[in-house]
C-alpha positions as protocol buffer text, in pm:
chain_id: "A"
residue {
  index: 1
  type: MET
  ca { x: 1187 y: 4084 z: 1423 }
}
residue {
  index: 2
  type: GLN
  ca { x: 1108 y: 3834 z: 1201 }
}
residue {
  index: 3
  type: ARG
  ca { x: 1373 y: 3721 z: 910 }
}
residue {
  index: 4
  type: SER
  ca { x: 1277 y: 3625 z: 554 }
}
residue {
  index: 5
  type: ALA
  ca { x: 1415 y: 3328 z: 416 }
}
residue {
  index: 6
  type: SER
  ca { x: 1684 y: 3469 z: 211 }
}
residue {
  index: 7
  type: GLU
  ca { x: 1790 y: 3639 z: 538 }
}
residue {
  index: 8
  type: LEU
  ca { x: 1864 y: 3314 z: 734 }
}
residue {
  index: 9
  type: PRO
  ca { x: 2227 y: 3248 z: 798 }
}
residue {
  index: 10
  type: SER
  ca { x: 2421 y: 3061 z: 530 }
}
residue {
  index: 11
  type: GLY
  ca { x: 2449 y: 2756 z: 746 }
}
residue {
  index: 12
  type: THR
  ca { x: 2057 y: 2712 z: 842 }
}
residue {
  index: 13
  type: SER
  ca { x: 2001 y: 2520 z: 522 }
}
residue {
  index: 14
  type: LYS
  ca { x: 2297 y: 2283 z: 564 }
}
residue {
  index: 15
  type: LEU
  ca { x: 2165 y: 2227 z: 933 }
}
residue {
  index: 16
  type: LEU
  ca { x: 1822 y: 2162 z: 815 }
}
residue {
  index: 17
  type: ALA
  ca { x: 1930 y: 1909 z: 533 }
}
residue {
  index: 18
  type: ALA
  ca { x: 2043 y: 1614 z: 754 }
}
residue {
  index: 19
  type: PRO
  ca { x: 1729 y: 1572 z: 916 }
}
residue {
  index: 20
  type: PHE
  ca { x: 1530 y: 1596 z: 577 }
}
residue {
  index: 21
  type: GLY
  ca { x: 1784 y: 1385 z: 434 }
}
residue {
  index: 22
  type: ALA
  ca { x: 1776 y: 1085 z: 696 }
}
residue {
  index: 23
  type: LEU
  ca { x: 1394 y: 1117 z: 711 }
}
residue {
  index: 24
  type: ALA
  ca { x: 1375 y: 1071 z: 318 }
}
residue {
  index: 25
  type: ALA
  ca { x: 1622 y: 780 z: 343 }
}
residue {
  index: 26
  type: LEU
  ca { x: 1436 y: 622 z: 640 }
}
residue {
  index: 27
  type: ILE
  ca { x: 1124 y: 621 z: 430 }
}
residue {
  index: 28
  type: ALA
  ca { x: 1266 y: 502 z: 158 }
}
residue {
  index: 29
  type: GLY
  ca { x: 1425 y: 207 z: 313 }
}
residue {
  index: 30
  type: LEU
  ca { x: 1069 y: 109 z: 443 }
}
residue {
  index: 31
  type: LEU
  ca { x: 935 y: 143 z: 116 }
}
residue {
  index: 32
  type: ILE
  ca { x: 1200 y: -120 z: -23 }
}
residue {
  index: 33
  type: LEU
  ca { x: 1151 y: -334 z: 295 }
}
residue {
  index: 34
  type: THR
  ca { x: 753 y: -324 z: 246 }
}
residue {
  index: 35
  type: ILE
  ca { x: 796 y: -413 z: -116 }
}
residue {
  index: 36
  type: PHE
  ca { x: 1078 y: -711 z: -44 }
}
residue {
  index: 37
  type: LEU
  ca { x: 842 y: -857 z: 227 }
}
residue {
  index: 38
  type: GLY
  ca { x: 531 y: -849 z: -8 }
}
residue {
  index: 39
  type: ALA
  ca { x: 715 y: -1014 z: -271 }
}
residue {
  index: 40
  type: ALA
  ca { x: 847 y: -1284 z: -25 }
}
residue {
  index: 41
  type: SER
  ca { x: 515 y: -1321 z: 120 }
}
residue {
  index: 42
  type: ARG
  ca { x: 366 y: -1421 z: -216 }
}
residue {
  index: 43
  type: SER
  ca { x: 640 y: -1616 z: -324 }
}
residue {
  index: 44
  type: CYS
  ca { x: 604 y: -1903 z: -19 }
}
residue {
  index: 45
  type: GLY
  ca { x: 342 y: -2101 z: -176 }
}
residue {
  index: 46
  type: LYS
  ca { x: 48 y: -2009 z: 56 }
}
residue {
  index: 47
  type: LYS
  ca { x: -270 y: -1845 z: -12 }
}
residue {
  index: 48
  type: PRO
  ca { x: -231 y: -1459 z: 31 }
}
residue {
  index: 49
  type: LEU
  ca { x: -390 y: -1339 z: 367 }
}
residue {
  index: 50
  type: GLY
  ca { x: -729 y: -1212 z: 313 }
}
residue {
  index: 51
  type: ALA
  ca { x: -799 y: -1505 z: 46 }
}
residue {
  index: 52
  type: LEU
  ca { x: -1160 y: -1527 z: -99 }
}
residue {
  index: 53
  type: ASN
  ca { x: -1309 y: -1782 z: 104 }
}
residue {
  index: 54
  type: SER
  ca { x: -1689 y: -1926 z: 118 }
}
residue {
  index: 55
  type: LYS
  ca { x: -1829 y: -1640 z: 294 }
}
residue {
  index: 56
  type: VAL
  ca { x: -1823 y: -1500 z: -79 }
}
residue {
  index: 57
  type: PRO
  ca { x: -2072 y: -1591 z: -296 }
}
residue {
  index: 58
  type: GLN
  ca { x: -1920 y: -1823 z: -579 }
}
residue {
  index: 59
  type: ARG
  ca { x: -2096 y: -1638 z: -828 }
}
residue {
  index: 60
  type: LEU
  ca { x: -1891 y: -1299 z: -755 }
}
residue {
  index: 61
  type: VAL
  ca { x: -1548 y: -1457 z: -726 }
}
residue {
  index: 62
  type: PRO
  ca { x: -1489 y: -1469 z: -1126 }
}
residue {
  index: 63
  type: ILE
  ca { x: -1644 y: -1095 z: -1155 }
}
residue {
  index: 64
  type: TYR
  ca { x: -1372 y: -987 z: -888 }
}
residue {
  index: 65
  type: GLU
  ca { x: -1091 y: -1170 z: -1041 }
}
residue {
  index: 66
  type: ARG
  ca { x: -1172 y: -1019 z: -1396 }
}
residue {
  index: 67
  type: ALA
  ca { x: -1179 y: -668 z: -1233 }
}
residue {
  index: 68
  type: ALA
  ca { x: -872 y: -697 z: -1054 }
}
residue {
  index: 69
  type: ALA
  ca { x: -692 y: -853 z: -1363 }
}
residue {
  index: 70
  type: LYS
  ca { x: -829 y: -574 z: -1622 }
}
residue {
  index: 71
  type: TYR
  ca { x: -702 y: -301 z: -1346 }
}
residue {
  index: 72
  type: GLY
  ca { x: -375 y: -453 z: -1268 }
}
residue {
  index: 73
  type: LEU
  ca { x: -458 y: -499 z: -901 }
}
residue {
  index: 74
  type: GLY
  ca { x: -225 y: -781 z: -835 }
}
residue {
  index: 75
  type: PRO
  ca { x: -287 y: -1107 z: -638 }
}
residue {
  index: 76
  type: ARG
  ca { x: -470 y: -956 z: -338 }
}
residue {
  index: 77
  type: GLY
  ca { x: -713 y: -756 z: -553 }
}
residue {
  index: 78
  type: PRO
  ca { x: -988 y: -1008 z: -566 }
}
residue {
  index: 79
  type: ALA
  ca { x: -993 y: -1010 z: -200 }
}
residue {
  index: 80
  type: ILE
  ca { x: -986 y: -672 z: -151 }
}
residue {
  index: 81
  type: LEU
  ca { x: -1274 y: -597 z: -405 }
}
residue {
  index: 82
  type: ALA
  ca { x: -1456 y: -861 z: -202 }
}
residue {
  index: 83
  type: GLY
  ca { x: -1414 y: -701 z: 135 }
}
residue {
  index: 84
  type: VAL
  ca { x: -1511 y: -366 z: -18 }
}
residue {
  index: 85
  type: ASN
  ca { x: -1821 y: -541 z: -155 }
}
residue {
  index: 86
  type: TRP
  ca { x: -1890 y: -694 z: 185 }
}
residue {
  index: 87
  type: VAL
  ca { x: -1839 y: -367 z: 381 }
}
residue {
  index: 88
  type: GLU
  ca { x: -2072 y: -198 z: 126 }
}
residue {
  index: 89
  type: THR
  ca { x: -2346 y: -431 z: 122 }
}
residue {
  index: 90
  type: SER
  ca { x: -2288 y: -752 z: 334 }
}
residue {
  index: 91
  type: PHE
  ca { x: -2340 y: -966 z: 0 }
}
residue {
  index: 92
  type: GLY
  ca { x: -2716 y: -917 z: 49 }
}
residue {
  index: 93
  type: ASN
  ca { x: -2743 y: -1026 z: 384 }
}
């Protein structure tokens, strides 16, 4: 015989709260760490990974930069847009 949620013993919700709370704390900690490390990598004075290089047609770089600024994509935005364009079109090659 299967019980409905309202028929579960009173301690069951407390028993389940601990693992779910720990999981939520772990996820929050990982997000904070990711944000912190991302900010630290941008502040070290080096170009971000995936920065635009000579493989990207120079006529497209200003377009990516304007689009990244317009849509708030951050410092890696132009490189991400270039990557998407490369995957979709191989820059016309």
